[in-house]
N, C-alpha and C positions, 0 to 999 in steps of 0.2 A: 469775700462773702457775696454770693450772687443773689441780688434782691429779687430777680424774676423767679428763681427757684423757690425762694422763701414765700413769695406771694402765691405761687402755684400750690405749694404744700398746704397753705392756709385757705385755699379756695377763693382767692381774690383774683378777679378778672380785670381787664382794662376798663370795662363798663359794668357797673354793679347796681342791682336794685338795692336801695338804701332802707327799705322797710321790710321787716321780716316778722311773720307769725310762725314760729318754729322754723321749719325748712321752706315754707312758702315765702317767696321773695317777690316784691313788687315795688311800686313807688311811682306816682304820676306827677310828682313835683319837679321843680327845677333841678338840673344836674349841677353838682359841685365837684371841684377838683380837690384832691389831696396832694399838696406839694410838700416835699421834704425840706426842712430847714438845713439839712446836712449839705446838700448840693444844689438846692433850688429846683430840682427836677420834679415834674409831675409824676406822681406814683400811679394813680388811677382815678377814675371818676365814679360817682354814684348818684342815684336819684334820691330826692328827698320826699318827705311826707306832706301831702295836702291834708286839709281838714277831713275830707272823705276817707283818705287812707287811715288817718288817726281813728276815725269812727270804726272802721273795719277792724283795726287792731284791738280797740277797746271791747268790741263785741266778742271777739275771739278770746281775749284775756278773761273777760267776765264769765263766759261759758266754761272756760278751762278751770277756773277757780271752783266752780260747783263740784267738779269731779276731783280735782287735786286735793282739796281739803279733806276728802274722805279717805285718802291714803293715810296709813298710820305714820306717825313721825319717824319711826325707825325705817320704814319703807322709803320715805322721802330722803332720809339720810343716806340710804344705800345709793340712790340716784346721784346725790351730791358726791359721794365717795367715788363713784365711777367717773364723774366729771373731773374730779381731782386727778384721777389716773390718766384721763385723756389729756389733761393739761401737761402732765409729766411727759407724755409722749411728744408733745408739740412745744415743749419749753424753749428750745433753742430757736425755732422758727418764730414763735410769737414774741420772744424777747428781742429778736432782731428787728421785727416789724415795729415794736414799740420804740426801739432806738432810732430807727430810720424815719418813722413818721413824726415822732415827737422831738427827737434830738438828744435824749439823754444817753449816757454811755451804755455800751452793750452790757456791761456788768450790772448796771442799774436796771436795764431792761429785763435781764434774767432774774434779778432780784424782785422785780415787780411781779413777774409770773410766779415766782416762788411764794410771794405773798398770797396769790390766788390759791395755790396748792395748799398752803398752810391754813387758810380760812376754811377751805373745804374739809380738811382734816378736823379742824376745830368743830365745824358744824356737824360732822358725822357724830362725834361724841355728844354734842349738845342735843342732838335729835332724841336721845334717850334720857335727857335731863331737863325737859321743859316743865319744871317743877312748880307747884303751887304751895300753899300753906294749909294746915289744918288748925282751926281755932276751937276753943271750948265755948259752947253756947251757954248763955245765962238761963235758958229754958230747959227743963228736964226733957230727956228723950229726944233731944235735937242734936244734930251734927252740922257743923259749919266748915266749909273749906273754900279755897280759891283754886281756880283753874284758868288756863290761858287758851284762847282760841285764835285761829287765823283772822287777819284783818280783811284780806281781799286782794285787790290789785295795788301793788306798790309801784309808784312812779319813781324812777331814778334819773336824776340829771347830773351828769359827771363833767369834770373839767379835763382839759387837755394834758395836764402835767402828770397825772396818773391815769392813763386812758383805759386801763383794764383792771387794776387792783381794786380801786374804790368801788367800781361796779360789783365786783365779786364779793367784797366785804358785805355789801347789802344783799345781793342775791342769794349767796350761800345760806345766810341766816333766814332770809325771807322764805326761801324754798323749804327749809326744814320746818319752819313755822306753819307751812301750809298755804302761804301766799303765792301769787303769780306776779311776774315782774314785767314792766314796760320801761325800756331804757331809752332815754334821749341822750346820746353821746355828744361830746363837744364837736362843733363843726371843724375844729382844727386838727382832730385826730380821728376821723370817722371810720377809717378802714379797720382799725383795731377792733371796733365793735362787731364788724362783719366776721372777722376771724374768730372771735369768742363765740359768736352764734353758730358758726359752722362746726366748731368743736363740740358745742353743746348738742347740736342736732344729731351727731353720731350716737351719743348716749341716749337722747330722747327717743330716737327712732327704735333703737334696740329694746327699750323699755316700754314702747307703745304709749308714750305720754301724750296727754292732750296738747295740741300744738301751741295753744296760747299761754303755756306755763312761762315761756320766755319769748318776749317780743322786742323789736327794735324800731324806733321811729327817728331816723336821722332828719335833721333840718335845723333851721335857725331858731331864734328866740320865740317865734310865733308858735312853734310846736310845743315849747315849754309852757307858753301861756295857756294852750289848750289843756295841758295836763294839770297845771296848778289850779285852774278854774273848774276842773271836772269832779263832780260829787262822787263819781264811781271810783275815784282814787283816794282812799281814806288816809294814805300816808304818801307824802312826797319827800324823798331824800335828795337834797341838793348840795352839791359841792361847787364852790366858786368864790367870787368876790363878795365882800360885804354888801356892796351896792346891789348885786344880783340877789343875795340872800334876803335882803329887806323886801324886795319886790315879791319874791316867792312867799315869804312869811305872811305878808299882808294879804295876798291873794288866797292862800290856803286858809288863813284864819277867818277871812270873810265868810267862808262856807263852813266854819267850825271843823275843818279837817286838821290833820296832824302834819307838822313839818319837822324833818330831821336835818339840821343845817350844819355843814362843815365849811366855815368861811375863812377869812384871812387870818394871818399870823404876823406878829411883829416881835419875833422871839429873841430873847437875850440870854447870854451866859454871864454870870457874875464870877470874876476871877479874884480870889482872896489871896493874901500873902502866903497862905499855907497850901496853896494849890501846887500840884505836881505839873510843872510846865511840859514835861514829856508827854503828858496826856492832853494838856490844854491845846497845844498847837495843832496836832492832827484832828482833834475833835472840832476845833474852830474852823479849820480850813475845809474839811469835808462838809460841815454844816453850812458854810457860807458859799462854797462854789459847787457843791454837788448838784446835779441836774441844772447847772448854770444858774443857781439861785432861784429855781422855779418850784421849790417845794413849799407847801404851806408851813412846814416846820423848819424851813431854812433859817440859819442864824443871821439875824439882821443887825443885832447890837451886841457889843462886847463891853461890859461894865467892869473896869479894871481898877484895883486899889492903887492909889497914888504912889505907894512905895515901890510897886513893881511895874508900873505903867511903861516906863521906858524899856525895860527888859522884854516885856511881852510884845510891845510894838515892834522892837527890832527883830525879834525872832519870827514874828509873823511876816514882816517885810521880806526877810530872807526866804521863808517858806513859799511866799507867793512867786518868787523868782523861779521856783522849780516847777510851777504848774504848766502842764502841757495842754494846749488848746488845739482842737482839730476834730477830724472825723470821729464821731463817737463809736463807730463800729471798729475802729482801730483801738485795741485794748491798751496800747501804749499811751493813749491820751487820757487826761483826767477830766476835761471839760469839753462839752460839745456846744452847739449853738443855742441861742434863744429860739423861741417857737416861730417868730416871724419878725419882719422889719418893723411892725408897729411896736413890738416889745423892745426892740433896739431903740426906737425913738423915746419911749418912756424911760429907759435906762439913761440915755444921754440927757434928757431933761432933768432927771433926778440929780445927776452929778452937777449940772449947771446950777440947780437950786441950792445945793450944798454950799457952793461958793457965794452965791448971792445972799444967803441967809447967815453967813458969818462962819461957816465951817471951812476946813482946809482939806485938800486932797493929799493923802499920804502916798498911796500907790495909784498912779494914774490909770484910768480906764481908757475906753475908746473902742471904736469899731475896728475890726481887723479886715484888711483887704489883701488882695493878691491871690496867688495860687493856693487852692484848698479852701478859700473863704468866699467863693463866688456867690454864694447864696445871699450874702449881705447880712447874715444873722449871727455872726461870731463877734464876741466882744471880750475885752480883757476884764477879769475880776478886779475890782477896785476897792481900796480902803480909804475911808475919810475920818478925820478927827473932828468931833462935833460935841455939842451939848445935847442932852436929851430933849430939851424944849424946842429945838428947831422944828418947824412945821413939817419939813420933808422927812425928818426922823420919825415923826408921829404916824406917818403913813407907810403902808407896805408897798415897796417897789419890787415887783417880781423879776429880780435880776441879781447878779452877783456883786452887790454893793454891801460892804461891811462897815458899820459905824463904830468907832472907838470913842469911849468916854471914861472919865475918871470918877472915883468916889473915895470918901474918907472913912465912913462908918458903914457897917453892914445894914443898919436900918435905912441909911440913905440909899444904898445900892438896891435894896428890896423895893423902896419907894420908886426908884427910877425904873426898875424892872416892871413894876405894876402900873407905871404912869403912862400907859397907852390904852387905847380903846379895845385893842385886841387882847385875847387871853388864851392862846393856844398852848404853846410849848415854852419851857423855861429850864434853866440849868444853873447849878452852882458847882464850881471846881474848888474843892477844899479837902484837906485831910483832918480838919477840925470838926469833931462830932457835934460840938455845940453850934457851930455855924450851919452845918448841914441840917440839924434838927430845927433850928430857927427858920431856915428857908422852907422847910416842909410843913411847918406849923400853920395854924389857922391865921396867924399874923404874918405869914411868909408869902410865897408866890400865890398869886390869884389865878393862875392858869390851870387848865384842865390836865396838863402834863407838867410834872416838876421832877427833874432828874438831878442826881448827885454824881459827879465825876464821869458823866458821859455828856455828849452834846445835846442839842435840841432836836436834831434830825434823826429819824429812824425810830420806828416803834414796832414792838413785837405784837403778834396776833393775839396773844393771850390776854392783853390788857385792853380796856375800853379806850378808844381813841376819840378825842374831841376837845373842845375848848369852851371857855366862858366868855362873858361880855359880848362884844360884837363878833366874836368867832361863832356865835350862834347857839351854844349850849348842847349841841347834838353829841351822841356817843355811838360809835360804830365798832365793829370788830369783836373783841373778846369780852371777858367778864360776863355781865348780865345784859349786854347790849341787845340780845335777842328779844328782850321784852318790848322794845320799840316796835317790833313787827307783829305784835299780837295784842289782843284785847283781853283785859282781865275781867273775870266773872266771879262773883261771890255766890256760893250756893249754900242753902240751908235745907236740911232734910229732917222732917218730923217723922220719927219712927214709932211714936207713941199713939195712944188712943184719945188723947185730949188735945186741945188747941190753946195752950197758954200764949199770951201776947208778950212782946218784949217790954221792958221797963215796968213790968208788973201791972200794965193797964188791964182794967176789967171792962168787958163788953158783953154783958149778960142779956140774952134774949128770952 
């Protein structure tokens, strides 16, 4: 796979402006390099946004909103449909760039682009279903109803691990809602944002769209601070760590704006005695090592009934021996690198903390060296035997470390599952309907996602995606997540000749 041909197909040059208002590209800030964790090589460079660049973007986005909101929702949906088709045409190239710049397997890179296509398809249908409600008025000859209107400029702050899909989850819905979008991508995967914008520009140009409907402001946390403090951005959607999310939430709340947060996960699977181990093992392994453990829905904890603990542990140990680690663009490999050497350091410190806090290492990890691992970002997926109360287990380590622990009763297992500050994804593996329903009940999992007989990782577009507690409470993607990008308005129409007041109040003049 020739990366230079891929970059050329996506419009990526050796030196790139990192700020874009539609097809207009500029950027007077410092230049940053994008380096691949696959081989450690520099891919390309791009300029970043200064405060003046940001102001220029916001002016264009605000002006574009005035026109874009007047397009009918089905017209906006048609634009999104065409963007989905443009993504189909570039799926292989964009998937390869995601894989090379971020480090996930090529199959996962393709899957991420497919998520973009799927949310475009979903949004097209949703553009004809931005429904409100009709209510009966207590006053005669009055009609009451609700309707939804666009918010304005939506700011999107995305993370490196899903450098294109999460942006599209937001933009596809925001666009059909009548909003315009300003995207601040991760500094660790900035070229993916340029590729998405180039693909968008082909559609936008043909439809003669206002340039500011889609904008990009590459840069560091200072660019994010400009966005979160900006009263012209009524909604900031941010994906990342809990620490980052708390900073965003406080800044946006200080100006009474809205924030949509998708933060950390510390996801667990409960394995009961009635689980089908043929399903347990592949679900666990994919959840724990897919994307090298860098998904917010990655499986971190495995809560196993005492009676089957040894059997599950032994089968997992054997399965881990079959994992192939290497170049993610080679489809024979299961696991690629971590995003950078800082992430490797966090992984190593977490394994050290396990031992220091009283746990034990079952499947040793470690950094891989030698031919094919020159970037220094490749590590071995590890398994540790722990108790749920260890401090390191309470935190999310964005790496392929799986914690095994025992339980005796289902109530105990659910309490362990819920006994962390994060609340994103959860699962139970069982063929017992009572156990499954207990897990899904109001006294069961406290996560935003709760699955039965599938793992924690991987979500379909049709359902709302997000979590509770310190995961932030946000919801993106399917179901009625579109409402986050719109403002609700209650309307009352008096079609009579009198003016009765509500609650029977009399005001005679």
